[in-house]
N, C-alpha and C positions, 0 to 999 in steps of 0.2 A: 409538521416535522417530516422531512424527506430523507430517503436513503439513496445515496448515489454510489454507483460502483465505478471504480477507476481500475481498468484492466491493463496490465503490462504483460507481454508475452514474447516468446522467442528469445533472441539474443539481445540483451540490453548492453551492448558494448559501447565504447566511447562515441562512435559515429551515430549509432541509433539513439543514444541518450541525448546527444546534441540536437538531433532532429525533433525528438519527442518532448524535450524539457519544457519548452514554452507552453505547448498545448496541455501537458500534464499539470504544470503549475497553474495554468488558467482554470482548468477543471477543478483542481483542488481548492484554488482560491475562490471559486464560485460557491463553495459550501461554507456559508458564513453565519448561519443562524445557530445560536446556542440550542442544543437539543437535536440538531440535524445529525444524521448518521452517515458514515462513509464505509465502504468496503473496498479495500485495496486487494484486487485479485491478482496474485502472482502464480496461480496454479500452473500456467503454461510457460512460465519463465524458465529458460534453460541456462542462461548465463547473465550475470550482472557485473558491470564494471564499477569503478569508483564513482563515475558520474551518475550511474543509475542509483547507487547507494545515496549519493548526495540528493537526488530527486526525492527519494523516500524520506530522508531526514528532514528536508525542507517542508514536505507535505505534513508530516506528523507534528512538526513544530507549529505550523499554521493551525492544525486541528486543535492542539492543546491550547494555543492562545485564544481561539474562538470558542472553546467549549464543545467542539464537535467530537462525538464519540465515534470510534472506528474499530474495525477488526481487519485483519489481513489474512487472506487465504494463502497458506503455506505452499511454496513451489513443490510440485511433484518431483522435479529433478533434484536428486540428492546433492549434487555439487552446488547448485544455487542455494539450496536450503542450508547446507553446511557453511557456506560463505556468510550468509546472514547471521548465523549463530556465532561464527568465529570473530566477526567484527562487533559482536554484542548488540546487533540491531534487532535480532529476533525478539528479545525480551521487551523491546519498546514498541513492537508492531502489533501486539495483541493477536498473536498467531492462532489460527484455527486450521483444521485439517482440510476443509473443503467449503465450497460456496454455500452449501446447505447449512453447514454449521455457522457460517458467518451471518446468514439471514436469520437463523434461529436465535443467535446471540443478539442480533439487532432488535428482535421483537420481544425477547424474554427478559433480558438483563437491562437494556437501556430503557 
C-alpha cells in the first residue's frame, strides 16, 4: 500500500487549471489499488477557479470508486479555504490542517 501526494499550489485559475488538469488526472488515476492512500496538498493554494474545483471533484470520485483513502491538507489562504467550504467541497475532501496531520491520519486511521 502506497501513499501518494498530489500538490496544487499558487493560483489555480482557469488558465492554470487547463494546463494542469491532464497531469493531475493522470497522477490521481495512477492511484488504483484498493487500500492505497492519497494526500491532496492544497496548503499553498491561494486561489481556485471552477475548473480547479472540477479537478478536485473528479479526483475524489476516482478515489471513492477505487477504494482509495485520502486526506486533503487545508489551504492556508483563508479565501481559498472559504471557497471550498462555501461550495460544500470541504466536507468531501477529508480536510486536515497540515501535511503532518495528513501523514498521521494515513498511518493511524487507514
